C-alpha positions in Angstrom: 41.1 -89.1 105.4 37.6 -90.3 106.5 37.0 -93.0 104.3 38.6 -94.6 101.2 38.5 -93.7 97.8 36.3 -96.6 95.7 38.4 -96.6 92.7 41.9 -96.7 94.2 40.8 -99.8 96.5 41.4 -101.8 93.6 44.6 -103.1 92.2 43.1 -103.2 88.3 41.8 -99.0 88.7 45.1 -97.9 89.9 47.3 -99.8 87.0 44.9 -97.9 85.6 45.1 -94.9 86.9 49.6 -95.5 86.9 48.6 -95.9 83.4 46.9 -92.6 82.8 49.0 -90.7 84.6 52.0 -92.0 82.0 49.7 -91.1 79.1 49.2 -87.3 80.7 53.0 -87.1 81.1 53.6 -87.8 77.2 50.7 -84.9 76.9 53.1 -83.0 78.6 56.5 -84.1 78.2 55.3 -83.8 73.8 54.8 -79.6 74.4 58.7 -79.7 75.4 59.0 -81.7 72.4 57.7 -79.5 70.3 58.8 -76.1 71.5 62.7 -78.1 71.1 62.9 -77.9 75.1 66.0 -79.8 77.3 65.9 -82.8 78.7 65.0 -81.4 82.1 62.5 -79.2 81.0 60.6 -81.8 79.0 60.2 -83.9 82.1 59.4 -81.1 84.3 56.4 -80.8 81.8 55.3 -84.1 81.9 55.6 -84.0 85.3 53.5 -80.8 85.6 50.7 -82.3 83.3 50.6 -85.7 85.4 50.6 -84.7 88.5 49.8 -80.8 88.9 46.2 -81.4 89.4 46.8 -83.4 92.5 48.9 -81.1 94.0 46.7 -78.2 93.5 44.2 -80.7 95.2 46.2 -81.8 98.3 47.7 -78.1 98.8 43.8 -76.8 98.9 42.9 -79.7 100.8 45.8 -79.8 103.7 46.7 -83.0 102.8 50.8 -82.0 103.2 52.8 -83.6 101.4 50.9 -83.7 98.5 50.7 -87.1 96.4 52.4 -85.3 93.0 55.6 -85.5 95.6 54.8 -87.7 98.1 54.0 -90.9 95.8 57.3 -92.6 95.0 55.1 -94.9 92.3 53.2 -91.7 90.7 55.8 -89.6 90.5 58.6 -92.2 89.1 56.0 -92.8 86.7 55.3 -89.3 85.5 59.5 -88.6 85.1 59.4 -92.0 82.5 57.3 -90.7 80.8 58.8 -87.2 79.8 62.4 -89.3 79.5 60.3 -92.0 77.5 58.7 -89.0 75.4 62.0 -88.0 74.1 63.1 -90.8 72.4 59.0 -91.9 70.9 57.4 -88.6 69.9 57.5 -88.7 66.6 55.8 -91.8 66.8 53.3 -90.6 69.1 52.4 -87.5 67.4 50.5 -90.1 65.0 48.4 -90.9 67.6 46.2 -88.4 67.1 42.7 -90.3 68.5 44.5 -92.9 70.4 46.1 -89.5 72.7 42.3 -87.6 72.2 40.8 -90.9 73.8 42.9 -91.5 76.5 43.4 -87.7 77.4 39.5 -87.9 77.5 40.5 -91.6 80.0 43.2 -89.4 82.5 40.4 -86.5 82.5 37.3 -88.1 83.5 39.1 -90.3 85.9 40.9 -87.8 87.3 37.6 -86.0 88.4 36.0 -88.8 89.4 39.3 -89.8 92.1 39.7 -85.5 92.5 36.2 -85.2 94.1 36.0 -88.8 95.5 39.2 -87.9 97.4 37.7 -84.5 98.3 34.3 -85.9 99.4 36.1 -88.1 101.7 37.8 -85.5 103.7 34.8 -84.0 104.4 34.2 -81.3 102.0 30.6 -80.2 100.6 29.5 -81.1 97.2 30.2 -77.5 95.8 33.7 -77.4 97.1 34.5 -80.9 96.0 33.4 -80.1 92.2 36.1 -77.9 92.3 38.7 -79.9 93.5 38.0 -82.8 90.9 37.9 -80.4 88.5 41.2 -78.8 89.9 42.4 -82.5 89.5 41.5 -82.8 85.9 42.7 -79.2 84.8 45.3 -77.7 87.0 48.2 -80.0 85.3 47.6 -79.0 82.1 47.1 -75.0 83.3 50.5 -75.5 84.9 52.5 -76.6 82.2 50.8 -73.9 79.8 51.8 -71.5 82.0 55.1 -72.6 82.0 55.8 -72.9 78.4 53.5 -69.4 78.1 50.3 -70.1 76.0 46.6 -70.1 76.9 45.5 -73.3 78.6 44.2 -75.8 77.0 40.7 -75.8 79.4 40.3 -72.1 77.9 41.0 -72.5 74.6 39.9 -75.5 73.7 36.2 -74.7 72.3 35.1 -78.8 72.4 33.3 -79.9 75.2 36.4 -80.1 77.9 35.6 -78.6 81.2 32.2 -78.9 80.6 32.3 -83.0 81.0 34.4 -82.7 84.1 31.8 -80.8 85.5 29.8 -83.5 85.0 31.7 -86.0 86.4 31.9 -84.1 89.3 28.4 -83.5 90.1 27.5 -87.5 89.3 29.9 -88.9 91.5 28.8 -86.4 94.2 25.2 -88.0 93.5 25.9 -91.5 93.5 28.3 -91.4 96.3 25.2 -89.9 98.3 22.4 -92.0 97.4 24.8 -95.4 98.0 26.0 -94.0 101.5 22.4 -92.9 101.8 21.2 -96.8 101.0 24.3 -98.7 102.5 26.0 -99.5 99.4 29.0 -101.5 99.4 32.4 -99.9 97.7 31.9 -102.5 94.8 28.9 -100.9 94.1 30.4 -97.4 94.4 33.4 -98.5 91.9 30.7 -99.9 89.3 29.4 -96.4 89.2 32.7 -94.7 88.8 33.1 -96.8 85.8 29.8 -96.2 84.6 30.3 -92.2 85.0 33.8 -92.6 83.4 32.4 -94.5 80.3 30.3 -92.0 79.9 32.3 -88.8 79.8 34.8 -90.8 77.9 32.3 -90.9 75.3 30.8 -87.3 75.5 34.5 -85.7 75.0 35.2 -88.1 71.9 32.1 -87.5 70.5 32.4 -83.6 71.0 36.0 -84.1 69.2 34.5 -86.4 66.2 31.6 -84.3 65.4 33.0 -80.8 66.4 30.2 -80.2 69.4 30.9 -76.8 71.0 30.1 -74.7 74.1 27.9 -71.4 71.9 29.7 -68.3 73.2 28.5 -64.6 73.4 25.8 -63.6 71.2 27.0 -61.8 67.8 25.2 -58.0 68.6 26.6 -54.9 67.8 24.5 -52.1 68.9 23.2 -51.6 72.5 19.1 -51.3 72.9 19.1 -50.8 76.8 21.2 -47.7 76.6 21.2 -45.5 74.0 23.4 -42.0 73.3 21.9 -38.9 74.8 20.2 -36.8 71.9 22.0 -33.7 70.0 19.9 -30.5 69.4 19.6 -30.4 66.2 21.1 -26.8 64.3 18.5 -25.3 62.1 20.3 -25.4 58.3 20.5 -21.3 57.5 21.9 -20.9 61.9 24.2 -23.2 60.9 25.6 -22.1 57.6 25.7 -18.1 58.6 28.1 -19.7 61.4 30.2 -22.0 59.5 30.5 -18.6 56.9 31.8 -16.7 59.6 34.8 -19.1 60.8 33.1 -19.8 63.6 32.4 -23.5 65.3 29.6 -24.0 67.3 28.4 -26.2 70.6 26.4 -29.5 69.0 24.9 -29.8 72.7 21.3 -28.1 73.5 21.9 -25.0 75.1 19.1 -23.8 77.7 16.1 -22.4 75.8 16.3 -19.2 77.2 19.7 -18.4 77.1 21.2 -18.0 73.7 23.5 -20.3 71.7 27.6 -19.6 72.7 30.2 -19.7 70.0 33.9 -20.9 70.5 34.5 -18.1 70.2 32.8 -16.4 73.1 29.8 -14.1 71.3 26.3 -15.1 71.8 24.1 -14.8 69.1 20.1 -15.0 69.1 18.5 -17.6 67.5 
């Protein structure tokens, strides 16, 4: 790694990161509890949710083995989350708004940390955005795939992926400005915290006031492409044909040729 990740250089923020891993593990383990899975499956879902994003990010960066299996503290915390949720799931179920808030903190923090790590490994801005979002969402996607559900990043109609993308972009902008002006790591930590707080507010507000991303327009008729024109048969001719029991072709025949019926007989117009 070419440089230190700002938020992971401070013991306080490392503690916050460990706490968010614990909360993410609770969220993942809770899915297993609702599905009535056994203890092993609950622990696997807790680990996948908490550390799956970092696992995908590190594999894409080439940081092998990934932090999701290398960092002993993080792995033990994720496993502990799965064990704890098996006993306190009724209490956690009642903490809806608290879970939404803590999940928003985890999403924002993982987005910033993932983006910073990608930048530290020398990636470009666009790659850093994708890896930052992967850090935030890949764990939840992995969890939902394991239980056979549509990933929450897709089915959640509130602002979820958009705030993460904003967090990644703001992290890149602040990182480059601070680097250009010769700022210290404390300055970068300050702006990272500002970004996290801002993104948490956006996510929480979107759930509180039902803010959603617009979908496709409600249209049923195509204006650019229309169906080919059909030949209009005169009422007298159509009645004559129908009386004879023959079925006429609706498409327009050439003007210099007689219309042909299904029986193969030609009639003059």
